[in-house]
C-alpha angles and dihedrals in degrees: 000000000000122000092243091056092052092045092057085070090062101047111138092022131114117250146138120258125190115194134172096283105027149344132227145165117249151112120297102227104175138004118202133173096270106014144031126218110221129184109210117216123213098226092206097058097020091226130125107269100181148333123243134190108212123196104236100229090060093062111110105171138014121190112193102173135026141108094284095053089045091053089052094050090049093048092049091044092053091054094056118097122237092252098053122101 
């Protein structure tokens, strides 16, 4: 199984991605055949800082669980109003 095929299961989830020129926490928005769209989160303000398109072969590491990611999910969830879906 290729990494891109596995990442498709994690679209719209928070994770950490390390690629050839950087690594950031964020939300995986879209996984295509040759690239992924990734919204980077500023962990200090918990707001989206930028969107990057990463060429899939440059992805070196993906962390799907862990205490940092759980904290990000909790922070984002706490900022949602009760009426949001």
